[in-house]
MARSELO-264412 format. One line per field, with one value per residue (C-alpha): residue number from 1; x negated, y negated, z negated. Coordinates in Angstrom, 3 decimals. Layout:
BEGIN
num NUM:... .
x X:... .
y Y:... .
z Z:... .
END
This chain:
BEGIN
num 1:2:3:4:5:6:7:8:9:10:11:12:13:14:15:16:17:18:19:20:21:22:23:24:25:26:27:28:29:30:31:32:33:34:35:36:37:38:39:40:41:42:43:44:45:46:47:48:49:50:51:52:53:54:55:56:57:58:59:60:61:62:63:64:65:66:67:68:69:70:71:72:73:74:75:76:77:78:79:80:81:82:83:84:85:86:87:88:89:90:91:92:93:94:95:96:97:98:99:100:101:102:103:104:105:106:107:108:109:110:111:112:113:114:115:116:117:118:119:120:121:122:123:124:125:126:127:128:129:130:131:132:133:134:135:136:137:138:139:140:141:142:143:144:145:146:147:148:149:150:151:152:153:154:155:156:157:158:159:160:161:162:163:164:165:166:167:168:169:170:171:172:173:174:175:176:177:178:179:180:181:182:183:184:185:186:187:188:189:190:191:192:193:194:195:196:197:198:199:200:201:202:203:204:205:206:207:208:209:210:211:212:213:214:215:216:217:218:219:220:221:222:223:224:225:226:227:228:229:230:231:232:233:234:235:236:237:238:239:240:241:242:243:244:245:246:247:248:249:250:251:252:253:254:255:256:257:258:259:260:261:262:263:264:265:266:267:268:269:270:271:272:273:274:275:276:277:278:279:280:281:282:283:284:285:286:287:288:289:290:291:292:293:294:295:296:297:298:299:300:301:302:303:304:305:306:307:308:309:310:311:312:313:314:315:316:317:318:319:320:321:322:323:324:325:326:327:328:329:330:331:332:333:334:335:336:337:338:339:340:341:342:343:344:345:346:347:348:349:350:351:352:353:354:355:356:357:358:359:360:361:362:363:364:365:366:367:368:369:370:371:372:373:374:375:376:377:378:379:380:381:382:383:384:385:386:387:388:389:390:391:392:393:394:395:396:397:398:399:400:401:402:403:404:405:406:407:408:409:410:411:412:413:414:415:416:417:418:419:420:421:422:423:424:425:426:427:428:429:430:431:432:433:434:435:436:437:438:439:440:441:442:443:444:445:446:447:448:449:450:451:452:453:454:455:456:457:458:459:460:461:462:463:464:465:466:467:468:469:470:471:472:473:474:475:476:477:478:479:480:481:482:483:484:485:486:487:488:489:490:491:492:493:494:495:496:497:498:499:500:501:502:503:504:505:506:507:508:509:510:511:512:513:514:515:516:517:518:519:520:521:522:523:524:525:526:527:528:529:530:531:532 .
x -150.163:-148.712:-147.491:-145.092:-143.439:-139.894:-139.015:-136.542:-133.972:-134.101:-131.880:-134.263:-132.192:-134.424:-133.989:-134.815:-137.367:-136.604:-135.007:-133.945:-131.752:-130.210:-129.469:-127.833:-125.947:-126.249:-125.047:-126.495:-128.615:-127.887:-125.975:-122.465:-123.564:-126.687:-124.952:-123.420:-126.947:-128.563:-125.848:-125.284:-128.011:-131.122:-134.026:-134.542:-137.602:-135.531:-132.992:-135.657:-137.443:-134.189:-135.268:-133.998:-132.211:-130.072:-129.397:-128.350:-126.056:-124.402:-123.846:-122.357:-120.151:-118.991:-118.180:-116.379:-114.330:-113.366:-112.319:-110.254:-108.583:-107.659:-106.322:-104.299:-102.823:-101.803:-100.225:-98.298:-97.047:-95.887:-94.145:-92.345:-91.208:-90.017:-88.258:-86.184:-82.652:-79.877:-78.390:-81.356:-80.373:-78.138:-74.470:-72.554:-69.858:-66.388:-66.830:-69.885:-68.113:-66.261:-62.585:-63.436:-65.893:-63.358:-60.687:-63.015:-63.901:-60.231:-59.423:-62.324:-61.187:-57.595:-58.679:-60.835:-57.916:-55.568:-58.114:-58.427:-54.651:-54.392:-57.108:-55.217:-57.771:-57.075:-56.719:-59.667:-63.045:-64.779:-62.249:-62.396:-66.200:-65.997:-63.538:-65.747:-68.798:-67.009:-65.962:-69.536:-71.002:-68.505:-69.139:-72.921:-72.630:-70.441:-72.890:-75.787:-73.822:-73.292:-76.208:-74.903:-71.575:-73.356:-75.491:-72.380:-70.589:-73.639:-73.631:-69.945:-70.512:-73.350:-71.121:-68.430:-70.935:-72.062:-68.459:-67.798:-70.887:-69.774:-66.348:-67.925:-70.042:-66.920:-65.027:-64.495:-66.894:-64.854:-61.788:-63.555:-61.364:-58.257:-57.302:-58.189:-56.151:-56.069:-55.666:-53.357:-56.183:-55.299:-55.028:-51.467:-51.747:-48.546:-46.586:-42.941:-42.433:-40.120:-42.888:-45.354:-42.902:-42.241:-45.962:-46.354:-43.537:-45.099:-48.566:-47.230:-44.962:-41.872:-40.159:-40.758:-39.046:-38.944:-35.339:-35.805:-39.023:-37.555:-34.388:-36.348:-38.772:-36.032:-34.003:-37.054:-37.864:-34.262:-34.703:-37.985:-36.294:-33.385:-35.702:-38.145:-38.170:-40.426:-42.639:-41.308:-43.352:-42.148:-38.857:-37.683:-37.542:-41.175:-42.600:-40.891:-43.154:-46.247:-44.752:-44.009:-47.437:-49.278:-46.433:-46.672:-50.469:-50.161:-47.878:-50.228:-53.202:-51.420:-50.410:-50.419:-46.988:-45.105:-44.354:-40.690:-41.643:-43.858:-40.911:-38.765:-41.393:-41.723:-37.955:-37.940:-40.670:-38.730:-35.662:-37.693:-39.084:-35.546:-34.449:-37.327:-36.274:-32.689:-31.540:-30.380:-32.564:-30.819:-30.872:-32.789:-29.667:-28.255:-31.559:-31.883:-28.313:-28.627:-31.853:-30.504:-27.337:-29.389:-31.359:-28.142:-26.684:-29.784:-29.650:-25.938:-25.861:-29.255:-29.643:-26.441:-23.934:-26.477:-26.818:-23.037:-22.883:-25.774:-23.870:-20.748:-22.766:-24.651:-21.488:-20.654:-23.786:-23.226:-20.928:-19.787:-22.450:-25.388:-28.609:-30.234:-33.885:-35.070:-38.435:-39.297:-36.572:-34.823:-31.993:-30.018:-30.428:-29.259:-26.166:-25.477:-25.662:-23.478:-20.876:-20.896:-20.098:-17.196:-15.777:-15.526:-18.076:-19.728:-23.494:-26.765:-29.806:-33.478:-35.655:-39.342:-41.690:-45.408:-47.898:-48.706:-45.440:-42.954:-40.179:-38.064:-37.381:-35.261:-33.295:-32.847:-31.340:-28.862:-27.720:-27.414:-25.393:-22.990:-22.515:-24.529:-26.253:-29.983:-33.355:-36.742:-39.980:-43.437:-44.911:-47.362:-44.466:-42.561:-42.541:-40.883:-38.240:-37.527:-36.367:-32.714:-32.678:-30.363:-31.182:-33.930:-32.888:-35.512:-35.913:-38.512:-40.543:-40.775:-40.105:-42.928:-42.742:-43.962:-41.296:-43.478:-42.106:-44.167:-43.128:-44.286:-47.277:-46.151:-43.239:-45.280:-46.121:-42.435:-41.379:-44.013:-43.095:-39.382:-40.147:-42.127:-39.035:-36.704:-34.905:-33.537:-35.074:-32.958:-34.408:-32.212:-33.620:-32.211:-32.940:-34.732:-37.482:-38.132:-41.612:-43.194:-46.382:-47.981:-49.877:-50.871:-52.589:-52.545:-56.038:-55.742:-53.267:-52.382:-52.397:-54.845:-53.402:-55.293:-57.436:-57.226:-53.528:-54.575:-56.535:-54.134:-52.923:-53.300:-55.214:-53.105:-52.726:-51.148:-48.772:-51.545:-53.743:-50.857:-50.277:-53.957:-54.057:-56.872:-55.196:-57.431:-55.633:-58.299:-57.803:-59.580:-61.397:-61.662:-65.367:-65.051:-66.582:-69.833:-70.184:-71.849:-70.808:-67.137:-64.560:-60.802:-58.449:-54.932:-53.185:-49.592:-48.175:-48.505:-47.324:-44.974:-45.082:-41.795:-41.846:-41.089:-38.036:-34.685:-32.766:-32.663:-29.511:-29.132:-26.302:-25.929:-25.506:-27.553:-30.545:-33.750:-37.078:-38.064:-35.251:-36.887:-38.465:-35.199:-33.160:-35.787:-35.707:-31.988:-30.713:-33.017:-31.928:-28.248:-28.638:-30.250:-27.366:-24.681:-26.385:-26.833 .
y -107.089:-109.990:-111.634:-108.712:-108.882:-110.152:-113.443:-113.568:-116.057:-117.591:-114.718:-112.089:-111.066:-110.187:-112.363:-111.132:-113.055:-111.538:-114.118:-111.333:-109.748:-113.100:-113.840:-110.519:-109.912:-112.420:-110.041:-106.757:-104.950:-107.651:-107.469:-108.997:-111.911:-112.848:-115.450:-116.972:-117.045:-118.791:-121.444:-122.416:-120.874:-121.469:-123.600:-127.156:-126.189:-123.800:-126.491:-129.016:-126.586:-125.825:-122.295:-120.526:-117.993:-120.637:-122.480:-119.305:-118.263:-121.673:-121.570:-118.093:-119.075:-122.183:-120.177:-117.499:-120.172:-121.734:-118.362:-117.581:-121.010:-120.556:-117.053:-118.270:-121.038:-118.531:-116.238:-119.145:-120.136:-116.588:-116.458:-119.718:-118.392:-115.145:-116.835:-119.305:-119.616:-118.061:-121.440:-122.390:-119.850:-121.157:-120.630:-118.113:-119.364:-117.915:-115.878:-114.169:-113.427:-110.239:-110.252:-109.808:-112.736:-114.985:-113.998:-114.732:-118.113:-118.984:-118.016:-120.153:-123.147:-122.696:-122.593:-125.714:-127.515:-126.565:-127.796:-131.112:-131.529:-130.692:-133.253:-135.960:-136.125:-136.136:-132.772:-133.449:-132.460:-135.504:-137.964:-136.269:-136.510:-140.224:-140.816:-138.915:-140.846:-144.138:-142.940:-141.833:-145.190:-147.120:-144.833:-145.260:-149.048:-149.113:-146.828:-149.123:-152.108:-150.490:-148.312:-147.423:-146.182:-144.092:-142.370:-141.566:-140.177:-138.094:-136.640:-135.806:-134.173:-132.121:-131.025:-130.044:-128.049:-126.272:-125.429:-124.108:-121.947:-120.554:-119.755:-118.028:-115.923:-114.673:-113.745:-110.123:-109.622:-107.005:-109.293:-112.381:-112.294:-113.152:-116.762:-117.839:-120.065:-123.629:-126.934:-129.708:-131.943:-131.802:-135.031:-136.369:-139.014:-139.761:-136.907:-136.999:-137.488:-134.481:-132.245:-133.570:-132.822:-129.339:-128.591:-129.628:-127.279:-124.422:-124.938:-125.000:-121.954:-123.969:-122.503:-118.754:-115.968:-115.499:-116.657:-119.785:-120.725:-120.187:-122.164:-125.024:-125.154:-125.135:-127.809:-130.059:-129.544:-130.446:-133.685:-134.405:-133.810:-136.100:-138.937:-138.620:-141.330:-140.588:-143.262:-145.248:-143.300:-139.810:-137.974:-136.424:-132.850:-132.958:-134.901:-133.149:-130.077:-132.272:-134.166:-130.995:-129.375:-131.411:-130.791:-127.035:-127.181:-129.073:-126.455:-123.755:-125.520:-125.818:-122.168:-119.290:-118.761:-115.540:-113.259:-114.285:-117.975:-117.282:-115.590:-118.670:-120.989:-118.741:-118.913:-122.715:-123.173:-120.997:-123.184:-126.320:-124.719:-123.840:-127.453:-128.627:-126.202:-127.490:-128.663:-131.421:-132.711:-133.569:-137.070:-137.768:-137.846:-134.662:-132.805:-133.933:-132.927:-129.571:-128.680:-129.571:-127.575:-124.544:-124.731:-124.928:-122.035:-119.909:-120.551:-119.859:-116.681:-115.046:-115.803:-116.906:-114.667:-111.853:-111.846:-111.602:-108.644:-106.942:-107.347:-105.753:-102.838:-102.335:-102.197:-98.812:-97.295:-98.399:-96.350:-96.332:-95.203:-96.076:-97.343:-99.586:-100.592:-103.693:-105.407:-109.125:-111.320:-111.050:-113.437:-110.858:-108.205:-110.717:-111.471:-107.740:-107.097:-110.112:-109.090:-105.548:-106.938:-108.933:-105.744:-104.265:-101.483:-100.342:-100.149:-101.102:-102.887:-102.461:-105.397:-104.592:-107.558:-108.302:-111.087:-113.790:-115.147:-113.280:-113.758:-111.117:-113.410:-115.713:-112.763:-111.482:-114.805:-114.746:-111.198:-111.640:-114.823:-112.819:-110.237:-107.390:-104.926:-105.378:-104.089:-105.658:-103.744:-104.589:-102.866:-100.855:-98.997:-98.162:-94.404:-95.013:-97.170:-94.513:-91.895:-92.949:-94.655:-93.375:-95.863:-98.335:-101.476:-104.028:-106.876:-107.323:-110.119:-108.344:-104.993:-104.069:-102.258:-98.928:-98.876:-100.088:-102.664:-105.798:-107.141:-108.511:-106.653:-103.853:-102.786:-99.948:-98.631:-98.566:-96.883:-94.179:-93.589:-93.334:-90.957:-88.828:-88.661:-87.893:-91.249:-92.923:-96.265:-98.869:-101.995:-105.026:-106.911:-109.313:-108.617:-111.924:-110.482:-107.627:-108.288:-106.839:-105.980:-102.764:-102.536:-99.478:-101.077:-104.234:-105.451:-106.254:-109.088:-110.491:-113.669:-114.348:-116.147:-118.309:-115.949:-118.387:-117.499:-114.071:-115.489:-118.232:-116.238:-117.001:-114.606:-112.443:-113.812:-112.530:-114.368:-114.707:-116.487:-118.778:-119.614:-120.290:-122.300:-120.193:-119.305:-119.535:-121.337:-120.680:-117.974:-114.699:-114.925:-118.700:-118.501:-115.642:-117.708:-117.908:-114.127:-113.368:-109.694:-110.352:-110.818:-111.286:-110.302:-111.755:-110.271:-111.412:-108.678:-104.972:-102.481:-99.588:-96.634:-95.625:-92.135:-93.687:-95.638:-93.857:-96.456:-100.144:-102.211:-104.864:-106.976:-104.478:-101.513:-98.890:-97.809:-95.809:-97.617:-96.040:-97.924:-101.303:-101.825:-100.936:-103.337:-106.060:-105.812:-105.392:-107.748:-110.601:-110.241:-110.151:-113.168:-115.132:-114.302:-115.278:-118.605:-119.449 .
z -137.976:-139.925:-136.709:-136.098:-139.507:-139.355:-140.915:-143.725:-144.941:-148.417:-149.611:-148.261:-145.238:-142.220:-139.146:-135.618:-133.550:-130.190:-127.907:-125.538:-128.128:-128.905:-125.282:-124.604:-127.836:-130.664:-133.375:-132.081:-134.694:-137.295:-140.527:-140.386:-142.564:-140.565:-138.406:-141.516:-143.077:-140.130:-139.890:-143.477:-145.685:-143.531:-144.788:-143.734:-141.649:-139.511:-138.886:-137.891:-135.629:-133.802:-133.043:-129.996:-132.208:-133.902:-130.654:-128.846:-131.637:-131.757:-128.011:-128.207:-131.130:-129.274:-126.143:-128.166:-129.939:-126.621:-125.202:-128.314:-128.176:-124.534:-125.163:-128.121:-125.970:-123.304:-125.905:-127.419:-123.967:-123.324:-126.703:-126.003:-122.642:-124.211:-127.126:-125.147:-126.511:-124.527:-123.865:-121.632:-118.993:-116.223:-116.995:-114.919:-112.627:-113.086:-109.898:-111.371:-114.701:-115.438:-116.394:-120.054:-119.980:-118.230:-120.727:-123.647:-122.123:-121.662:-125.261:-126.506:-124.448:-125.596:-129.238:-128.843:-127.187:-130.032:-132.590:-130.747:-130.680:-134.376:-135.124:-133.229:-130.402:-126.637:-124.903:-122.585:-124.023:-122.512:-123.917:-127.313:-127.300:-126.495:-129.337:-131.785:-130.606:-131.260:-134.699:-135.434:-134.406:-136.511:-139.473:-139.161:-139.024:-142.118:-143.942:-143.066:-144.376:-147.755:-148.881:-152.319:-150.972:-148.355:-150.987:-153.031:-149.977:-149.092:-152.592:-152.278:-148.905:-150.319:-153.177:-150.703:-148.675:-151.795:-152.605:-149.108:-149.190:-152.536:-151.113:-148.159:-150.460:-152.260:-149.092:-148.161:-145.206:-143.312:-143.328:-141.984:-138.843:-140.885:-141.430:-144.941:-147.221:-145.868:-147.637:-146.457:-145.275:-141.582:-139.619:-139.547:-136.875:-134.922:-136.485:-137.493:-141.261:-141.423:-140.039:-142.621:-145.410:-144.044:-143.842:-147.478:-148.510:-146.553:-148.038:-151.614:-151.033:-151.912:-148.840:-148.686:-146.796:-143.046:-142.601:-144.722:-142.948:-139.473:-140.196:-141.786:-138.844:-136.189:-137.985:-138.256:-134.572:-133.740:-135.666:-133.853:-130.489:-131.394:-132.457:-129.551:-126.907:-123.906:-122.336:-119.408:-116.833:-117.934:-118.311:-121.549:-120.231:-119.079:-122.009:-124.938:-124.893:-124.890:-127.824:-129.828:-129.319:-132.000:-134.468:-133.902:-134.166:-137.464:-138.991:-137.776:-139.353:-142.704:-142.987:-140.482:-139.009:-139.589:-136.643:-136.643:-136.498:-133.498:-131.788:-132.471:-130.997:-127.952:-127.460:-127.874:-125.277:-122.844:-123.362:-122.643:-119.492:-118.334:-118.772:-116.573:-113.818:-113.746:-110.310:-110.167:-113.015:-116.262:-117.677:-120.868:-123.038:-121.513:-121.883:-125.506:-126.304:-124.584:-126.394:-129.840:-129.119:-128.124:-131.381:-133.404:-131.420:-132.088:-135.834:-135.981:-133.862:-134.424:-138.153:-139.922:-138.144:-137.943:-141.734:-142.144:-139.759:-141.575:-144.853:-143.310:-141.916:-145.169:-147.303:-145.771:-147.327:-150.956:-153.169:-156.779:-159.216:-156.950:-158.475:-155.867:-155.980:-154.170:-153.982:-154.282:-152.739:-149.402:-148.575:-146.603:-149.325:-151.930:-149.815:-149.446:-153.202:-154.055:-151.488:-152.851:-156.301:-154.855:-153.342:-156.829:-156.319:-159.557:-159.096:-160.754:-159.375:-160.217:-159.133:-158.640:-158.543:-158.272:-158.727:-157.802:-156.326:-158.553:-155.992:-157.700:-160.662:-158.504:-157.142:-160.686:-161.815:-158.909:-159.591:-163.356:-162.844:-160.662:-163.412:-161.886:-164.208:-163.471:-164.636:-163.951:-163.313:-162.077:-159.048:-161.135:-162.793:-159.608:-160.273:-163.628:-161.944:-159.290:-161.817:-161.597:-158.157:-155.420:-152.626:-151.777:-149.862:-148.784:-146.345:-143.621:-142.077:-138.716:-137.052:-134.690:-131.383:-132.780:-135.498:-138.357:-140.784:-141.480:-144.876:-148.235:-149.598:-151.872:-149.641:-148.159:-151.622:-152.622:-149.362:-149.746:-153.400:-152.511:-149.663:-152.098:-154.343:-151.377:-151.798:-148.616:-147.668:-145.844:-144.203:-143.494:-140.509:-137.903:-134.241:-133.749:-135.983:-133.542:-132.152:-129.038:-130.888:-132.117:-135.414:-137.420:-140.415:-142.506:-141.590:-137.876:-138.466:-141.848:-143.890:-146.692:-149.679:-152.102:-154.247:-157.159:-157.482:-158.725:-161.673:-162.756:-165.758:-169.435:-171.629:-173.939:-177.447:-180.628:-182.915:-185.490:-182.952:-182.050:-185.694:-186.202:-182.938:-181.603:-178.346:-175.306:-172.488:-169.894:-167.270:-167.756:-164.399:-164.175:-163.232:-160.736:-157.913:-159.879:-159.659:-156.294:-156.374:-157.208:-154.443:-154.815:-152.002:-151.830:-148.794:-148.306:-146.049:-145.389:-142.764:-143.573:-141.119:-139.543:-141.112:-144.514:-143.237:-143.107:-141.084:-140.187:-140.729:-137.997:-136.612:-133.757:-136.102:-137.938:-135.870:-136.381:-136.365:-133.051:-131.257:-131.977:-128.504:-126.712:-128.849:-128.438:-124.644:-124.043:-126.741:-125.674:-122.056:-123.032:-125.306:-122.487:-120.147:-122.696:-123.463:-119.800 .
END
């Protein structure tokens, strides 16, 4: 009877003696810890004897481990196949692409080409890659030559990356498609000095206003055209556009161009294309002279003379006793108010202004110097200012195809408030600012200003603090970038719907906003015929 008793391990766990059970199923009828007992907690005698039970279990364990390893390898292979990046798939040819995919590819290539031109690299992607590779090799050799300088530069780069990531954290996520504020760190290789100076003025907002920016840009381009000398193997008429492209890309990289500036550039490129198509071809001197004359003619007829005609048309709408409200600063509105004073009309002006540019202060100085009775309000108190107002006259950066007015941010608020008070709203706008574009809100296309301009204000102090020299000169929100949940938005323009605009004063007369597309089409065609 004792021969049939089961053996036990040192811990008292019974161990089966049947070799049949071991062969068929090593763990059948055994506690879950029995295999662990036999492998690691068995006595020395069992190990020496090398019983069939232990041997069978080791073989089964080895085979199970091999099967599991093979299965895991297959699963890993499948996962790798399933998780291949999209770039590993063969690229579609343009014939296999849809129209939308081809259009997206063309836009991407056009943007990359513009970035290469702005960076001073060749237009071709291959040549640009070779130039960058040469620059990278020279930079790496110089870093190897000086280890201490390389460590310092790496630290600076890391600090810059940290700063960029912090800026990205404070950006408004649903306006990421808009171009953010840019610094003047663009490459300036082989650019005209006048263009570099103009870009600096644009970035620092020393030249503001659509008319001033357009005139300054066209005059600088005229200077670039006059000073340009094409290479010996190219004519002036065919090489001038290639020469102007990096200058335009530089200005675009410094600050986004206004809609009126884009219209001016579109007109200039059309003029250059017309010179190329001349038969017989023009000489270099004749082409240069003709192009500079066209630019001067455009400035004189479409901007300077247009402003004078707008002033004459606007004088008919101002009467004695009027209280006129204007917002920020518009050059044509300032000319209209000064001319009205010269005519001897008795009127008052209320200037409404807003942060951070405070453009209305410059207009206020001009009007006060001319002897005009003026009042100054901030945008937040516009309803108080409208109590005695009889007319609202403002400028515009562009007039869109659907009749909406694209102007300095805050203009829409004033137009809506005046419409609520049944006060007529007049917009002074030249026809060259009419744009064949439709926009119903201020978020599809706009320009983002520097958010730090909103916090560059001194904290309020009392006279007692000033006497005690306890005034705090630091800005109230100087550390706003350290707050991950705080975002500052500095939009520069807004869109005013046409229902809030009473009429538009142009050089062709007084028109409603809905006539903008007709005037844009017919006036541009007529201007082209008269110039030709």
